[in-house]
N, C-alpha and C positions, 0 to 999 in steps of 0.2 A: 530865528524867525521872529519878526517884530510883531507887536500887538495889533497893528492895522492889517496884517496879512490875513486873507480869508482862510477858513479851515480847509484842510485837504479835501474833504468831501464837497465843499462848496466850489473849490477850484475844479475838481473833477466833473461835477455836475454841470458846470458852465461851459465845458469844453465842446468844441465842434469837431466831431470825429470824421476822418477821411473814410471813404468807402473801403471796406476791408479787401476787396479785390485789388485795389490800387496799392494798398500796404503790402499785400502778398507779392505783387509784381516786383516791388522794390527788393524783395527777398529772393527773387527768382522762382517763385511758386506760382504756377498758373491756376486759373479758376477750376480747372479739372481736378486739381488735388486739394481743393478746399471743401470742407463739410461744414456748412454754416450751423451755428448754434445761436439763433436769434440774429439780430442785425449787426452786432459789433464784436462777436466772438466766433471763431471757427476752429475746427480740428484740421490738422494737416495730414493728409493721407500718406502713409509710409512709402507709397509708390514713387513719391518725389525723389527718394534717394536713389532710384534706379535711372533717373533722367541724367542726361549729359551735364557735366559740371563746368564751371568757369575755368578758363585757362590758367589764371594766376591763383596763388594760394592766399587765402584770407589770413589776416593777422588774428591771433587767438590770445585774448587778454583776460586774466582772472582778477577780480576785485576781492581783496581781503582787508584785514584791519589789524590794528594793535589790539591788545587785550581790552575788551569792551567793559564799560560800566553797565549796570543793570538797565540803563536807558538806551543802550545801543549807540553806535557812533555814525551810522548813516551809510552803510555799504550799498543798500538798495538804491537810495536816492542818488548816490554817487554813480552807480552803474548806469542808471537811467539818464542822469545829467550828462555823463560822458558820451553815451550813445547819441544823445540829442546834439551835443556839441560836434561830434564827428559828422553827423548827418548834416548839420548846418554849415559845415566847411567843405562840403562836396564829396564826402566819403559815404559809401554804402555801409551802414552800421546796423547791427541787430543786437538787442540785449536779450540774453537767455537767463531766466530767473526761476526760482522755485515758486510753487503756489503756496500762499499762506495757509496755515492750519487754523481752523476755526476755534481751537482751544485757546491759543494766545489772543486771537481776535476778540473773543468775548471775555478774556481774562484780564491781564494787566498790560501786555505788550501792545495790543492793538493789531491792526492789519499790517500787511507788508507789500503795499503797492508802490512804495516810494513816498515822497512827501513834497508839499508845496507845488512848485512848477516843474518838478522832475518826478512825474508819476506815470504809472501804467494805467490806462483806462480801457473799458469802464471799471473804475475802482471798486464800485459796489459789487459787481459781478465777480471780480477777481477775489475779493475777500470772503465772499459768501457763495459757496458751492461751485462756482464757475461751470464746468461741464460734468461735474459729478465724479471726477477721478478719485478723490479721497473716499467717496462712498463706495466706489468699486473696490478700492484697496481694502476698506473695512469689511466689505462683504466677502471677498476672496479669503482674507485672513481668517474670518470667523467661520466660514464654511469648513476650512481645514480643522479648526478647533472643534467644531461640532462633529466632524467625522472621527476625530480621536475619541471623543466620549462615546460616540455610537459604537466604535470598534470595541471599546471596553465593555459596553453594555451587551454586545452581541457575542461575548465569549472570549475576547482578547486572543485571537488566533496567533497573532504575531508575538505574544509573550511580552508585551510592554510592561516595564517596571513602573508602576503607578507613582512611585516616589521619584521617578526620574523623567518626568514629562516637562519639557522646556517651553512648549508652545502655549502662550496665554491668549487672551482675547484683546481686541482693541476697540477704541471709540474715539472720534474726533472732537472730544469735549474734555476740558479740564475737570476731573472729578476724583478727588483724593479718596473718597469712600470706596472706590472700586479697586484700589491698589491690591488689596487682598480680599478674596471672596471664597465662599464655599459653594460648590455646585453639586447638583444631584440630591439636594435635600427634598424629601417628600416620600412618595411611595416607591416601591422597588422598581417599577417601570419608569421612574423619572431619572434613572441613571445612577452611576456609581458616585458615591459621596467622596469628594476629594477637594483639597485646597488648590486654588489657582489665583488668577487676578487679571486685571486689565492694564494695558499700556495705551498711550495715545497713538492714534493712527500714524502720525509722523514718525513714530519709533518702531513701526512694524518692519520686519525684514522684507515683507512683500513690497513696501514702499521703496526700500533701497534697491531691491531686486529690479523693480520697474525702472528705477533711475539708471541702472547699469546695463539693462538689456539692450541689445543692438538690433534685434529683429523679433518678429513673432515666434520664430523657431527658437531663438535664444531664450526668449521669455519662458517658453514651455519647458525647455531643458532646465533652466534655473529653478523654476517652480518645483519640478520633480525632485531636485536635489535637496530641497529644504529638509533639514533634520529637526524633527519635532519631539523625539523621545529616544530612549535607549531601552533595550531589553535587559533582563536580569543577567544575561551573559555579557553585556557591554556592547552589543551590536547596535548601530544607529538605525533608527526607524525614520523613513523619509515620507514626503507627501506622495511620491509614486507608490511606495509600499502600501499606503492607505487608499490608493486609487482616487486621490483628490485633485491631483495637479491638472488634469485635463479640464475639469469643470472650472477650476480657478483661472486657467488661461482664457476660457470663454468669457468669464466675467470681466477680465482685464483687457480684452481685445481692443476695445475702443479707448480705454485709458492709456494704452501704449502710444496713441497718436498725440503728438504735442499740440498745445493750444496757441492760436495766433490772436494777439491783441495788438495794441499800439501805444506808443508814448503820447504824452500831451502834445508833442510837436509832430505827431503823425508818422513816426518811424516804427518799424516792426519790433514787436516784443513777443518772444516765444516763451510761454509759461508752461512748465511741466514738472511734475513731481514735487515732493517737499519733505525730504528726510531731515530730522534734527541734526544739528551740527555738533552737539556735545556728546551724543551717544550713537550717532550714525555718521554717514558721509557728509551730510550738510551741503550737497550740491544739487543743481538741477540736472536734467537727464542728459545722457550721452547722445540720445537721438536728437534732442533739441539742438545740441552743438553741431551735430553732423548736418542737420538741416541748415544751420546758420553758415557754416563754412563753405557750403556749395554755392551760395548765392550772395555773399557779402564781401566787403573789403575788411571789415573788423567785426569780430564776434566778441562781445563783452559779456562775461558770465561772472557769477558770484560764488564764493565759498563761505560757508557759515562761520561766524565768530572770528577769532584771531587767526593769524597765519600759522600758529602752533596747532590749531584744530582743523578748520576747513581747508586751508591751503595745503597742509601736509597731506590730507586725504585726497584732495583734488589731484595733487601730483602723483602720489604713490598708489592710489586706487583707481580713480577715474581715468587718468591719462593712460594707464596700462591697458584699460579696456577699450578706450576710444581710439588709441593710436595717435591722437592729436598732440602736437608739441606746442606748449605755450611760448609766446614770444615776449611777454612782459607781464608784470603783476602790479596792480595799483594797491597801495597800502594806505588805507583811510585812517586818519587820526583827527582828533579834536583837542583843542587846548584844555577843555574841561576834563577830558579823560586823562590827559598827561598830568594835569594837576592832581587828579585822584591817585595816579601812580606814584606821586611823591610820598604816599603813605600818610598824609596829613589830613585827609578828608574821607568821609564815609558817605557814599551815595547809595540809597536804598530804593528799590523799585516801588513806584507809587507814591513816593514822598517828595516834597519840594527839595530843590537843590540846597545844600547847606549855605547859610549866610556867609558871604565873603568869597565864595568860590568863583564868582564871576567878576570880582574886582581885578583891576589890572595888576598882574603879579608875575612878571617874566621868570623870577627865580623859582616859583612853584612849578612852572612849566619845565624849566631846566632840571628840576629835581626828579621829574618823571620821565626824562628822556631815555633812561636805561631800558624802559619797556619798548620804546620805538626802535632803539638801536638793536635790541635783540630780535625784533620781528624783521628788521632789514636783513640781519644776518641769516635768519631762517630762510628767507626767500633766496638769498644769494647762495645758500648751501645747495640749492637745487639747480644752480647755474642760470637763474632767471634774473633779469634786471628789474629792480623795484622802482616804482615811481610813487613818491609820497604825496598823497592828496590831503591837504588840510581842509576838512569840511568846516567852513567858517559859519559862525553864528553872529547875529548882530551885536551880541554882548562881548565878542572877542575884542582884543586890542592888537594893533599893529605890532607893538613891541613883543607880544607873545608869539605871533606868527614868525617874527624875525628869529626867535630862539630856535624854532623848528628848522627854518631855512639854514641857519648856521650849522646845525648838526649835519644836515644833508650835504652842505658844501664840504664839510670836513670829510664825509664818507664818500664823496663823489657820486651822490645819488640825486636824481632829478626830483624837484619839489614844486608843487603848484598849490596856491590857495584857490579854493573853488567856492562859488556862491550860487550853485545850481538850484538850491531849494528856493531861494528868492528870485533868481533871474533865469531859471531854466537853462537851456543849452548854452546861451550866451555867457552865463556865469562860469561855465566849465571849459571855455575856449583854451585857456592857458594849460589846463590839465590835458586836454585833447592833444595839444601840440607836443607836450612832453611825452605822452604815450606813443604818438606817431614816431617820434625820434627814437624812443627806447625800443619799440617793436621793429624798427628798421635795421637795428644792429644785429649781427649774427648771434644766434642762440647757442648756448652750451648746456642745454637741459640734461639733467641726470637724475635718476631715482636715488632715494636715500639708502636703499638696501636691495640686494638681489633676492629673488623669491626662494632660492634654495638655502638661504640663511635660516637656521633653526628659529622657531617661533619666539622663544625666550630672548634670543639675541636681537630679533627684530624689535621687540618691545623695548629692550634696553637701549638700542640705538636711537629710537625715537625719544626716549626719556632723557638721554644724556646729550644728544646732538641737537635736538629741537627744543626741549623744555629747559635744559640746563641743569638737570638732576645729576647727582653724584653716582647714581646707580638705581637699581630696583630692588624691592623687597617683595618676594613672591610668597604668598601664603601657601601652606601645605595643600589646601584644596585646589588652588590655582595651579600649583606645580603638578599635581596629579592630573588635572584636566589637560594641561599642555602636553604632558607625556602621552596621554590617551589620544589626543587629537593627532599627534605625530603618528601614532600607531594606526589610526583610522585613515591615514592618507591626506590629512588636512594641512600638513606641515609646510607646503609650498604656497599657501595662501598668504596674501598681505594681511597686515594687522591694523586694527583701529583701536585707539585708546579712548575709553569713555571716562571723562573726567570733567571737573568744573571748567567752565569757559571764562570765569572771572579772574583767573590767575594763570600764569605760565606753569605754576606748580599745581599740586592736587589740593591745595588749601586755598579756598577763595579769599581768605583774609590777607594773603601775602601778595603785595603789589610790586610794581616795578619789574625787576628781573631777579627773582630770588636765587640765592646760591646756598650751598651747604645743606641740601635736603635730598631725600631719596623718594622715589615714586613707589607707593604701596600698591601692589597688584592684589586686590582682594579676591577677585573672581574672574574666570575666563569662560567665554561662551563662543560657540561656532555658528556663524551665519553662512552656512555652506551654499545655500541658494544664491545669496547675494555675492558670495565669493570672498569672504574674509573671516578672520578670527578676531574677536574683540575682547579686550581686557578692561575690566571695571575697576577703576581706581578711585577710592573714596565713596561717599554716600551719594549715589546717583539715583534720581527719580525718573522713571520712565512713564509715569502718569502725573502730570502737574496738578496742583490744586488751584482753586480760585482765590483771589485776594479778598480782603475785607470789603473792598468796594470795586467789584469787577466792572469792566467796560459794559457788560451786558445790561447793567442798571441804567445806562445812559442811551442805549440804542432803542429806537422806537420807529413807528411808521406813521406817516401822515395820511389824511383822507385821500389824497391823490395817489397814494401808493409809494411815494418817495420815502427814503430812509433818512433818519436823523441820528446824530450821535456817533456815527461810525468814524473811526480814526485809524 
């Protein structure tokens, strides 16, 4: 993005938006199924899924990326730009994205509405509250936490082991001081004193559960299955056991409905849910995609972080639930990230890029190609055709793009350089054409593992075949938990690996495509309501902290009520 380009907020504020009823019509959604939230945002009633669908099958495309730098490589902007390009060439296209968490918005990452001339608008509404879905998740999650402590206070009839309560509280703000807290301090009537903590709302199992629910009935069943603690005899205690799931479903009833917004070029954008991609599934909702496929030619959706993280979970978890078969995968890369994967550069969040990183240096790009090659192999492992999208910056050099094209030619993979941030949909026309060609070829989609494979074997298969590890090292505590989960009947659930997103390995300092390493499985937990078991590998934080100079310091409000400083 060049220095003369307006800020994302200025671009979004200057946009002329189409009437949302017209945008909905492009998605095959009638006004009868719209629930307006102001002038430019609406909820989509789930009754639309019962309406007759189009005769032909929509193409289903996931956007993923190489291993990102701390700055991110532009999956959201690419998703929006691609949808705009498809719309501009006569295709009905919808982009289905996660809602941004306000923690990163006010922290270091900023919002997640896209960027430049490939944004979802209204950008300010999207990044701040939107229709309150995150608040509903927070309230439902914390209601369950409150009912656990109330049950303990009222005599603990279920015999909960106070040392084995797994359910914490959540808040949609980065606040490291809340990672570990003591509750119940005070008088006897203030509750039982015990240690617990807070996670960020995007890390809540309720958020993931909402993402994967296919109906209100399914939502209620999933909420009831949430395991919050264990008794001294080792029996699991659920939200239904505590009588909390019904009230949680009531709180989440409206949050289950996806949100309709639009791109800067007036195409439909369905925004729904927002689980993190390094500790959860990292995808938007199943319901959003189901709405998209019933009324579009192309559904463009996004999976968090690299193909080793979000894309693997998209394929192995989300697609199992939705029943949708992906037709192609867009793999976003930038030359600056490929240079970082040479191992010669260090990029730190909130810091300026290192001197010399942006200089023309094709050899540095070539030195980082092992990471791109590995992510291409990951996508192909699932039988999906990758399309490499080089998200171009004004500081790039044609010779550096040529290095990426050469690798793609060698591997027989389509590649397109895209300038959608500066040029909107017009800048992604070549990418759109490549996606159309890839999606029109027959698909050979397959899952990585069968569900009846033992949990430990599922973890090892992901580690070896996706990450490139030599194997896994399971701690005694994790091995005990895995054995117990098999006993409790959780063995046929899929698995999710919680690890760093900054490396294919579990060590964020290892760039490229590391070899000669083993994945350390430190801890294993069960997200039974969401429907998976997750292994924690390395030091993972479920409540981020604020940086030295958070974005919140630069955000303010003018006398006319407009916002400044939001990015």
